[in-house]
PyMOL Python script that loads the backbone (N, CA, C, O; Angstrom):
from pymol import cmd

cmd.read_pdbstr("""\
ATOM      1  N   MET A   1     121.321 101.526 116.670  1.00  0.00           N
ATOM      2  CA  MET A   1     120.860 102.741 117.344  1.00  0.00           C
ATOM      3  C   MET A   1     121.015 103.945 116.388  1.00  0.00           C
ATOM      4  O   MET A   1     120.106 104.761 116.234  1.00  0.00           O
ATOM      5  N   LYS A   2     122.182 104.019 115.764  1.00  0.00           N
ATOM      6  CA  LYS A   2     122.431 105.146 114.864  1.00  0.00           C
ATOM      7  C   LYS A   2     121.439 105.100 113.690  1.00  0.00           C
ATOM      8  O   LYS A   2     120.892 106.118 113.266  1.00  0.00           O
ATOM      9  N   LYS A   3     121.233 103.876 113.187  1.00  0.00           N
ATOM     10  CA  LYS A   3     120.332 103.729 112.039  1.00  0.00           C
ATOM     11  C   LYS A   3     118.914 104.175 112.429  1.00  0.00           C
ATOM     12  O   LYS A   3     118.220 104.829 111.650  1.00  0.00           O
ATOM     13  N   ARG A   4     118.509 103.814 113.625  1.00  0.00           N
ATOM     14  CA  ARG A   4     117.144 104.148 114.071  1.00  0.00           C
ATOM     15  C   ARG A   4     117.016 105.690 114.148  1.00  0.00           C
ATOM     16  O   ARG A   4     116.007 106.258 113.730  1.00  0.00           O
ATOM     17  N   LYS A   5     118.017 106.323 114.670  1.00  0.00           N
ATOM     18  CA  LYS A   5     117.971 107.792 114.810  1.00  0.00           C
ATOM     19  C   LYS A   5     117.872 108.418 113.400  1.00  0.00           C
ATOM     20  O   LYS A   5     117.126 109.372 113.176  1.00  0.00           O
ATOM     21  N   TYR A   6     118.633 107.860 112.483  1.00  0.00           N
ATOM     22  CA  TYR A   6     118.644 108.384 111.111  1.00  0.00           C
ATOM     23  C   TYR A   6     117.252 108.263 110.482  1.00  0.00           C
ATOM     24  O   TYR A   6     116.745 109.186 109.845  1.00  0.00           O
ATOM     25  N   GLY A   7     116.658 107.082 110.691  1.00  0.00           N
ATOM     26  CA  GLY A   7     115.307 106.834 110.156  1.00  0.00           C
ATOM     27  C   GLY A   7     114.310 107.845 110.711  1.00  0.00           C
ATOM     28  O   GLY A   7     113.486 108.382 109.972  1.00  0.00           O
ATOM     29  N   SER A   8     114.385 108.096 111.983  1.00  0.00           N
ATOM     30  CA  SER A   8     113.446 109.044 112.616  1.00  0.00           C
ATOM     31  C   SER A   8     113.632 110.434 112.003  1.00  0.00           C
ATOM     32  O   SER A   8     112.663 111.137 111.718  1.00  0.00           O
ATOM     33  N   ASN A   9     114.863 110.803 111.812  1.00  0.00           N
ATOM     34  CA  ASN A   9     115.163 112.124 111.248  1.00  0.00           C
ATOM     35  C   ASN A   9     114.614 112.213 109.822  1.00  0.00           C
ATOM     36  O   ASN A   9     114.070 113.238 109.412  1.00  0.00           O
ATOM     37  N   PHE A  10     114.766 111.138 109.093  1.00  0.00           N
ATOM     38  CA  PHE A  10     114.292 111.105 107.705  1.00  0.00           C
ATOM     39  C   PHE A  10     112.779 111.342 107.660  1.00  0.00           C
ATOM     40  O   PHE A  10     112.282 112.137 106.861  1.00  0.00           O
ATOM     41  N   LEU A  11     112.072 110.641 108.525  1.00  0.00           N
ATOM     42  CA  LEU A  11     110.604 110.781 108.574  1.00  0.00           C
ATOM     43  C   LEU A  11     110.238 112.208 108.962  1.00  0.00           C
ATOM     44  O   LEU A  11     109.322 112.802 108.394  1.00  0.00           O
ATOM     45  N   PHE A  12     110.942 112.734 109.907  1.00  0.00           N
ATOM     46  CA  PHE A  12     110.671 114.100 110.381  1.00  0.00           C
ATOM     47  C   PHE A  12     110.865 115.092 109.237  1.00  0.00           C
ATOM     48  O   PHE A  12     110.055 115.996 109.030  1.00  0.00           O
ATOM     49  N   PHE A  13     111.939 114.904 108.513  1.00  0.00           N
ATOM     50  CA  PHE A  13     112.242 115.796 107.385  1.00  0.00           C
ATOM     51  C   PHE A  13     111.127 115.730 106.349  1.00  0.00           C
ATOM     52  O   PHE A  13     110.664 116.749 105.837  1.00  0.00           O
ATOM     53  N   PHE A  14     110.709 114.502 106.056  1.00  0.00           N
ATOM     54  CA  PHE A  14     109.655 114.309 105.052  1.00  0.00           C
ATOM     55  C   PHE A  14     108.360 114.970 105.505  1.00  0.00           C
ATOM     56  O   PHE A  14     107.649 115.586 104.712  1.00  0.00           O
ATOM     57  N   SER A  15     108.070 114.831 106.783  1.00  0.00           N
ATOM     58  CA  SER A  15     106.829 115.410 107.340  1.00  0.00           C
ATOM     59  C   SER A  15     106.884 116.936 107.229  1.00  0.00           C
ATOM     60  O   SER A  15     105.881 117.584 106.934  1.00  0.00           O
ATOM     61  N   ASN A  16     108.057 117.490 107.469  1.00  0.00           N
ATOM     62  CA  ASN A  16     108.213 118.942 107.415  1.00  0.00           C
ATOM     63  C   ASN A  16     108.021 119.422 105.979  1.00  0.00           C
ATOM     64  O   ASN A  16     107.460 120.490 105.732  1.00  0.00           O
ATOM     65  N   PHE A  17     108.493 118.618 105.052  1.00  0.00           N
ATOM     66  CA  PHE A  17     108.388 118.975 103.644  1.00  0.00           C
ATOM     67  C   PHE A  17     106.908 118.964 103.272  1.00  0.00           C
ATOM     68  O   PHE A  17     106.558 119.236 102.123  1.00  0.00           O
TER      69      PHE A  17
END
""", "prot")
cmd.dss("prot")
cmd.show_as("cartoon", "prot")
cmd.util.cbc("prot")
cmd.orient("prot")
């Protein structure tokens, strides 16, 4: 669960960049 949340955040960050 934690890993999945981290992955989502990573994608979000990349998209924002």
